[in-house]
MITI-416034 format. One record per residue (C-alpha): residue number from 0; residue in three letters; x, y, z. Coordinates in nm, 4 decimals, m for minus. Layout:
N
i:aa:xx:yy:zz
NUM:Ala:X:Y:Z
...
This chain:
348
i:aa:xx:yy:zz
0:Unk:0.0071:0.0078:m0.0144
1:Unk:0.1005:0.3671:m0.1103
2:Unk:0.2328:0.5501:0.2487
3:Unk:0.0327:0.9014:0.2320
4:Unk:0.2214:1.1914:0.1902
5:Unk:0.4989:1.2655:0.3295
6:Unk:0.4621:1.5963:0.5586
7:Unk:0.6678:1.9560:0.6590
8:Unk:0.6723:1.7498:1.0234
9:Unk:0.8763:1.4449:0.9343
10:Unk:1.1235:1.7066:0.7219
11:Unk:1.1749:1.8823:1.0754
12:Unk:1.2484:1.5240:1.2604
13:Unk:1.5099:1.3913:1.0358
14:Unk:1.7398:1.7317:0.9620
15:Unk:1.6906:1.7914:1.3577
16:Unk:1.5226:2.1458:1.3128
17:Unk:1.2031:2.2600:1.4723
18:Unk:0.8641:2.2522:1.2083
19:Unk:0.9045:2.6833:1.1429
20:Unk:1.3038:2.6008:1.0687
21:Unk:1.1977:2.3266:0.8240
22:Unk:0.9430:2.5481:0.5992
23:Unk:1.1603:2.8916:0.5791
24:Unk:1.4455:2.6613:0.4712
25:Unk:1.2563:2.4967:0.2122
26:Unk:1.0511:2.7952:0.1329
27:Unk:1.3893:3.0092:m0.0073
28:Unk:1.1989:3.3364:0.1447
29:Unk:1.4003:3.3830:0.4908
30:Unk:1.7418:3.3948:0.6322
31:Unk:1.8362:3.0260:0.7416
32:Unk:2.1890:2.9028:0.7731
33:Unk:2.3634:2.7425:0.4460
34:Unk:2.4162:2.4148:0.6465
35:Unk:2.1098:2.3977:0.8071
36:Unk:1.9099:2.4742:0.4388
37:Unk:2.1283:2.1913:0.2759
38:Unk:2.0717:1.9638:0.5650
39:Unk:1.6406:2.0588:0.5550
40:Unk:1.7034:1.9925:0.1561
41:Unk:1.8221:1.6794:0.1963
42:Unk:1.5929:1.4942:0.3871
43:Unk:1.3589:1.6364:0.1904
44:Unk:1.4832:1.4438:m0.1275
45:Unk:1.5343:1.1454:0.1224
46:Unk:1.1618:1.1526:0.2050
47:Unk:1.0743:1.2804:m0.1275
48:Unk:0.8622:1.5654:0.0349
49:Unk:0.6759:1.7709:m0.2310
50:Unk:0.6066:2.1018:m0.0680
51:Unk:0.2445:2.1701:m0.1750
52:Unk:0.0732:2.4273:m0.0187
53:Unk:m0.1838:2.4748:m0.3103
54:Unk:m0.3114:2.1507:m0.3086
55:Unk:m0.3504:2.1321:0.0774
56:Unk:m0.5720:2.3877:0.1117
57:Unk:m0.8088:2.2300:m0.1426
58:Unk:m1.0681:1.9703:0.0067
59:Unk:m0.9711:1.6267:m0.1891
60:Unk:m0.6484:1.7247:m0.2495
61:Unk:m0.4999:1.8871:m0.5731
62:Unk:m0.5956:2.1154:m0.8024
63:Unk:m0.8914:1.9874:m1.1136
64:Unk:m0.5483:2.0228:m1.3586
65:Unk:m0.4365:1.7402:m1.6044
66:Unk:m0.0591:1.7720:m1.7087
67:Unk:0.0044:1.5636:m2.0115
68:Unk:0.3997:1.4663:m2.1482
69:Unk:0.4339:1.4678:m2.5050
70:Unk:0.7824:1.3974:m2.6488
71:Unk:0.7213:1.6515:m2.9289
72:Unk:0.4635:1.9402:m2.9603
73:Unk:0.5025:1.9807:m3.3262
74:Unk:0.4286:1.6053:m3.4081
75:Unk:0.0621:1.5887:m3.5544
76:Unk:m0.0317:1.2666:m3.4120
77:Unk:0.0906:1.4040:m3.0165
78:Unk:m0.1037:1.7140:m3.0300
79:Unk:m0.4143:1.5737:m3.1395
80:Unk:m0.3550:1.3746:m2.8125
81:Unk:m0.2890:1.6888:m2.6225
82:Unk:m0.6091:1.8156:m2.7894
83:Unk:m0.8349:1.5345:m2.6629
84:Unk:m0.6916:1.5499:m2.3101
85:Unk:m0.7420:1.9730:m2.3091
86:Unk:m1.1045:1.8882:m2.4575
87:Unk:m1.2265:1.6648:m2.2027
88:Unk:m1.0430:1.8563:m1.9139
89:Unk:m1.1952:2.1590:m2.0362
90:Unk:m1.5736:1.9925:m2.0946
91:Unk:m1.5040:1.9198:m1.7083
92:Unk:m1.3749:2.2652:m1.6370
93:Unk:m1.0610:2.1295:m1.5271
94:Unk:m0.7199:2.2730:m1.6745
95:Unk:m0.4370:2.1119:m1.8685
96:Unk:m0.0777:2.1786:m1.8920
97:Unk:0.1100:2.0018:m2.2233
98:Unk:0.4724:1.9401:m2.1261
99:Unk:0.7642:1.8452:m2.4205
100:Unk:1.0777:1.6388:m2.3018
101:Unk:1.2403:1.5998:m2.6249
102:Unk:1.2749:1.2419:m2.5902
103:Unk:1.4975:1.3449:m2.2614
104:Unk:1.3488:1.1055:m1.9299
105:Unk:1.5508:1.3645:m1.7103
106:Unk:1.2953:1.6132:m1.8493
107:Unk:1.0184:1.3734:m1.8462
108:Unk:1.0844:1.3373:m1.4327
109:Unk:1.1452:1.7168:m1.3210
110:Unk:0.8051:1.8151:m1.5536
111:Unk:0.6708:1.4778:m1.3563
112:Unk:0.7592:1.6112:m1.0154
113:Unk:0.6520:2.0031:m1.0972
114:Unk:0.3452:1.8488:m1.2212
115:Unk:0.3124:1.6447:m0.8254
116:Unk:0.4226:1.9493:m0.6795
117:Unk:0.1516:2.2010:m0.8815
118:Unk:m0.1162:1.9278:m0.7288
119:Unk:m0.1494:1.8121:m1.0679
120:Unk:m0.4555:1.5457:m1.0103
121:Unk:m0.3802:1.3448:m1.3263
122:Unk:m0.0199:1.3173:m1.5301
123:Unk:m0.0892:1.1658:m1.8914
124:Unk:0.2921:1.0582:m2.0344
125:Unk:0.2047:1.0053:m2.4124
126:Unk:0.4070:0.7631:m2.6630
127:Unk:0.5968:0.4728:m2.7544
128:Unk:0.9041:0.4380:m2.5346
129:Unk:1.1873:0.1957:m2.5317
130:Unk:1.1226:m0.0412:m2.2681
131:Unk:1.4217:m0.1003:m2.0671
132:Unk:1.4621:m0.1705:m1.7124
133:Unk:1.5645:0.2459:m1.7003
134:Unk:1.2155:0.3192:m1.8472
135:Unk:1.0428:0.0232:m1.6120
136:Unk:1.2151:0.1872:m1.3000
137:Unk:1.1387:0.5326:m1.3714
138:Unk:0.7469:0.4312:m1.4514
139:Unk:0.7584:0.2545:m1.1862
140:Unk:0.8967:0.5588:m0.9179
141:Unk:0.6524:0.8122:m1.1146
142:Unk:0.3019:0.6413:m1.0286
143:Unk:0.4013:0.5255:m0.6376
144:Unk:0.4842:0.9075:m0.6021
145:Unk:0.1743:1.0523:m0.8229
146:Unk:m0.0720:0.7377:m0.5827
147:Unk:0.1658:0.9079:m0.2536
148:Unk:0.0012:1.2494:m0.3112
149:Unk:m0.3047:1.1857:m0.4334
150:Unk:m0.2683:1.1808:m0.8017
151:Unk:m0.2870:0.9184:m1.0892
152:Unk:m0.0380:0.8415:m1.3581
153:Unk:m0.2031:0.7430:m1.7184
154:Unk:m0.0089:0.6060:m1.9485
155:Unk:m0.1439:0.7067:m2.2580
156:Unk:m0.0196:0.5138:m2.5888
157:Unk:0.2571:0.2981:m2.3651
158:Unk:0.2467:0.0156:m2.1796
159:Unk:0.2837:m0.0410:m1.7856
160:Unk:0.6217:m0.2557:m1.7473
161:Unk:0.4043:m0.3638:m1.4263
162:Unk:0.0927:m0.4721:m1.4425
163:Unk:0.0411:m0.3433:m1.0190
164:Unk:0.1671:m0.0269:m1.0484
165:Unk:m0.1104:0.2275:m0.9696
166:Unk:m0.0905:0.3454:m1.3513
167:Unk:m0.4246:0.3688:m1.5728
168:Unk:m0.3201:0.2118:m1.9707
169:Unk:m0.4767:0.3566:m2.2287
170:Unk:m0.3609:0.2803:m2.6213
171:Unk:m0.4270:0.1131:m2.9718
172:Unk:m0.3873:m0.1596:m3.0729
173:Unk:m0.0958:m0.0819:m3.2894
174:Unk:m0.0227:m0.4435:m3.3390
175:Unk:m0.3877:m0.4898:m3.5190
176:Unk:m0.3826:m0.1880:m3.7208
177:Unk:m0.0340:m0.2997:m3.8625
178:Unk:m0.1433:m0.6481:m3.9935
179:Unk:m0.4939:m0.4887:m4.1272
180:Unk:m0.2802:m0.2520:m4.3658
181:Unk:m0.0174:m0.4942:m4.4800
182:Unk:m0.2972:m0.7392:m4.5734
183:Unk:m0.5017:m0.3994:m4.7346
184:Unk:m0.1301:m0.4577:m4.9731
185:Unk:m0.1205:m0.7877:m4.9587
186:Unk:m0.4497:m0.7777:m5.1669
187:Unk:m0.3590:m0.5218:m5.4027
188:Unk:m0.1768:m0.7655:m5.4856
189:Unk:0.1833:m0.6731:m5.3459
190:Unk:0.4319:m0.9477:m5.2380
191:Unk:0.7331:m0.7728:m5.1754
192:Unk:0.6689:m0.5137:m4.8505
193:Unk:0.9120:m0.2400:m4.6502
194:Unk:0.8451:m0.0932:m4.4043
195:Unk:1.0293:0.1967:m4.3549
196:Unk:1.0059:0.3087:m4.0170
197:Unk:1.1571:0.0931:m3.7026
198:Unk:1.3006:0.1604:m3.4224
199:Unk:1.3852:m0.1630:m3.2037
200:Unk:1.2975:m0.1175:m2.8230
201:Unk:1.0171:0.0890:m2.9237
202:Unk:0.6590:m0.0306:m2.7918
203:Unk:0.4254:0.1390:m3.0681
204:Unk:0.6288:0.0660:m3.3860
205:Unk:0.7998:m0.3048:m3.2066
206:Unk:0.4275:m0.3887:m3.2137
207:Unk:0.3929:m0.2276:m3.5896
208:Unk:0.6197:m0.4196:m3.6950
209:Unk:0.4808:m0.7629:m3.5642
210:Unk:0.2162:m0.6821:m3.6997
211:Unk:0.3460:m0.6520:m4.0271
212:Unk:0.5529:m0.9588:m3.9606
213:Unk:0.2232:m1.1521:m3.8901
214:Unk:0.0245:m1.0243:m4.1836
215:Unk:0.3016:m1.1916:m4.4210
216:Unk:0.2693:m1.4831:m4.2657
217:Unk:m0.0939:m1.5441:m4.2710
218:Unk:m0.0739:m1.4846:m4.6810
219:Unk:0.2234:m1.7679:m4.7107
220:Unk:0.4790:m1.5875:m4.6976
221:Unk:0.8195:m1.6418:m4.5469
222:Unk:0.9695:m1.5065:m4.2620
223:Unk:1.2843:m1.3907:m4.4601
224:Unk:0.9860:m1.1731:m4.7571
225:Unk:0.9812:m0.8909:m4.4417
226:Unk:1.2230:m0.6131:m4.5217
227:Unk:1.2429:m0.3891:m4.2114
228:Unk:1.4491:m0.0236:m4.2266
229:Unk:1.5297:0.0831:m3.8456
230:Unk:1.4973:0.4807:m3.9490
231:Unk:1.2938:0.5630:m3.6684
232:Unk:1.0506:0.8339:m3.6557
233:Unk:1.0080:1.1497:m3.9006
234:Unk:0.9585:1.3231:m4.2012
235:Unk:1.3239:1.3728:m4.2117
236:Unk:1.4132:1.0063:m4.1207
237:Unk:1.1481:0.9206:m4.4172
238:Unk:1.4089:1.0783:m4.6957
239:Unk:1.6356:0.9997:m4.5898
240:Unk:1.5932:0.5821:m4.6205
241:Unk:1.3628:0.5926:m4.8891
242:Unk:1.6377:0.7917:m5.1309
243:Unk:1.8587:0.5124:m5.0056
244:Unk:1.6416:0.2021:m5.1310
245:Unk:1.5981:0.3682:m5.4400
246:Unk:1.9527:0.3241:m5.4763
247:Unk:1.9845:m0.0053:m5.5301
248:Unk:1.7986:m0.2342:m5.7631
249:Unk:1.4197:m0.1377:m5.6354
250:Unk:1.2970:m0.5143:m5.4978
251:Unk:1.0226:m0.4315:m5.3661
252:Unk:0.6506:m0.2361:m5.4895
253:Unk:0.5298:m0.1330:m5.1980
254:Unk:0.6302:0.0633:m4.8279
255:Unk:0.4499:0.0789:m4.5321
256:Unk:0.6005:0.3562:m4.3671
257:Unk:0.6377:0.3386:m3.9877
258:Unk:0.4210:0.6578:m3.9415
259:Unk:0.2193:0.9823:m4.1901
260:Unk:0.5331:1.1392:m4.1505
261:Unk:0.7799:0.9092:m4.2561
262:Unk:0.5455:0.9011:m4.5613
263:Unk:0.5814:1.2091:m4.6407
264:Unk:0.9192:1.1858:m4.6552
265:Unk:0.9397:0.8651:m4.8064
266:Unk:0.7142:1.0558:m5.1158
267:Unk:0.9282:1.3213:m5.1820
268:Unk:1.2250:1.0524:m5.2090
269:Unk:1.0260:0.9013:m5.4637
270:Unk:0.9359:1.1829:m5.6164
271:Unk:1.2855:1.3093:m5.6600
272:Unk:1.3656:0.9730:m5.8132
273:Unk:1.1186:1.0725:m6.1204
274:Unk:0.9071:0.7619:m5.9426
275:Unk:0.5599:0.7558:m5.9574
276:Unk:0.3232:0.6906:m5.6167
277:Unk:0.1228:0.4801:m5.6264
278:Unk:0.2158:0.3670:m6.0276
279:Unk:0.5516:0.2213:m5.9593
280:Unk:0.5501:0.2054:m5.6121
281:Unk:0.2862:0.2036:m5.3228
282:Unk:0.2940:0.3382:m4.9892
283:Unk:0.1130:0.3212:m4.7112
284:Unk:0.0856:0.4970:m4.3275
285:Unk:m0.0342:0.4697:m3.9920
286:Unk:m0.2340:0.7342:m3.7372
287:Unk:m0.4107:0.9721:m4.0081
288:Unk:m0.2796:1.3043:m3.9321
289:Unk:m0.5254:1.6294:m4.0916
290:Unk:m0.2544:1.6747:m4.3461
291:Unk:m0.2494:1.2962:m4.4810
292:Unk:m0.5554:1.3114:m4.7127
293:Unk:m0.3532:1.6403:m4.8348
294:Unk:m0.0390:1.4282:m4.9212
295:Unk:0.0672:1.4344:m5.3330
296:Unk:m0.1549:1.1598:m5.3831
297:Unk:m0.3054:1.1541:m5.0984
298:Unk:m0.2187:0.8906:m4.8467
299:Unk:m0.4098:0.5397:m4.7698
300:Unk:m0.3209:0.4936:m4.3997
301:Unk:m0.4871:0.3301:m4.0137
302:Unk:m0.6425:0.5787:m3.8804
303:Unk:m0.5145:0.5945:m3.4927
304:Unk:m0.7924:0.7969:m3.2703
305:Unk:m0.5586:1.0508:m3.1399
306:Unk:m0.7835:1.2901:m3.0418
307:Unk:m1.0451:1.0323:m2.8613
308:Unk:m0.6699:0.8633:m2.6910
309:Unk:m0.6225:1.1796:m2.4992
310:Unk:m1.0011:1.2551:m2.4240
311:Unk:m1.0250:0.8637:m2.3192
312:Unk:m0.6904:0.8946:m2.0855
313:Unk:m0.8839:1.2058:m1.8925
314:Unk:m1.2261:1.0161:m1.8960
315:Unk:m1.1526:0.6839:m1.7648
316:Unk:m0.8625:0.7825:m1.4876
317:Unk:m1.1407:0.9714:m1.3434
318:Unk:m1.4437:0.7061:m1.3950
319:Unk:m1.2153:0.4322:m1.2281
320:Unk:m1.0435:0.6840:m0.9429
321:Unk:m1.0486:0.4119:m0.7157
322:Unk:m0.9577:0.1168:m0.8940
323:Unk:m0.6621:0.2421:m1.1753
324:Unk:m0.4521:0.0051:m1.0697
325:Unk:m0.3411:m0.3197:m1.3265
326:Unk:m0.6219:m0.1295:m1.5642
327:Unk:m0.5695:m0.1320:m1.9106
328:Unk:m0.7974:0.0102:m2.2190
329:Unk:m0.7538:m0.0544:m2.5837
330:Unk:m0.8973:0.1582:m2.8343
331:Unk:m0.9511:0.0610:m3.2160
332:Unk:m0.7979:0.1429:m3.5463
333:Unk:m0.9500:0.1824:m3.8972
334:Unk:m0.7912:0.1898:m4.2452
335:Unk:m0.8322:0.4928:m4.4549
336:Unk:m0.8006:0.4029:m4.8158
337:Unk:m0.6810:0.6700:m5.0255
338:Unk:m0.5485:0.6800:m5.3527
339:Unk:m0.1702:0.6002:m5.2917
340:Unk:m0.2264:0.2347:m5.3330
341:Unk:m0.2279:0.0322:m5.6994
342:Unk:m0.0952:m0.3036:m5.8255
343:Unk:0.2306:m0.3689:m5.8715
344:Unk:0.3422:m0.3276:m6.1182
345:Unk:0.6718:m0.5343:m6.0635
346:Unk:1.0664:m0.5099:m5.9583
347:Unk:1.2809:m0.3053:m6.1574
């Protein structure tokens, strides 16, 4: 069972000072000897004390505030998830704070701690991650610390490393979506399909690669038929990787891009090589960002409910406030057919 919020009195006892002195030392607004301040700060860190006068002053503990933490705010997918969180929070009269980490674990940790100090009731971490020991330890620490302060951790589009930690998981079925879009290419006659955008260890992309491989197997193709290019995500990555692929003998007829921005880069590279989509190469993406229908040609892709993912993270967390530990909610995906897929012309 998670312990309650550590009090200033406990910090004072640990530091060997009065409660008033401990409070003054941590506020930074009153003269306190440097050695005393250092001792109090050390005690606060050892006890994981969070000074939060705002939260203590509110009945129920914590502001009506949801914090959403994303890798980057310029990504259309992350922006849509954040918009969903903000919209659902606003519908309930809550505030929403958005933070970007640039993929830096330390920045993520600092933001989670800041939101805990500010009394956010929900902290929502968005997007796939590399699930290693450091990540598992970090998320367990987040979940326990937030739970101890009466807040809730929501993992949005990323898995909980331990089903026993006090966190809620809301994600969409990446593997099923990837299997469906690969099956669509196979049904169009393609057998040499490149997956462009792998990032080993990233939970979202690993699931998409698994779905891609499963679809190939379901259609009777051997394991060696799979061709995964580990270039990561983003338009520049797609452009570079596709340009390299087109330098050699083209032994593929279709490309499954790890997300729509990778697809955008791939489309650019194909055009620069004086080739046509879908006449020469078919291309599909993932996420169905708003710009996908304006690509040239409009992109066939997997629609992930990005805004609904954000809304659901807030809605389910508040609905299941008493029993979030171990809960896992999976949202569906579907294919959006546009004009970037045609029958294979054959390898050149």
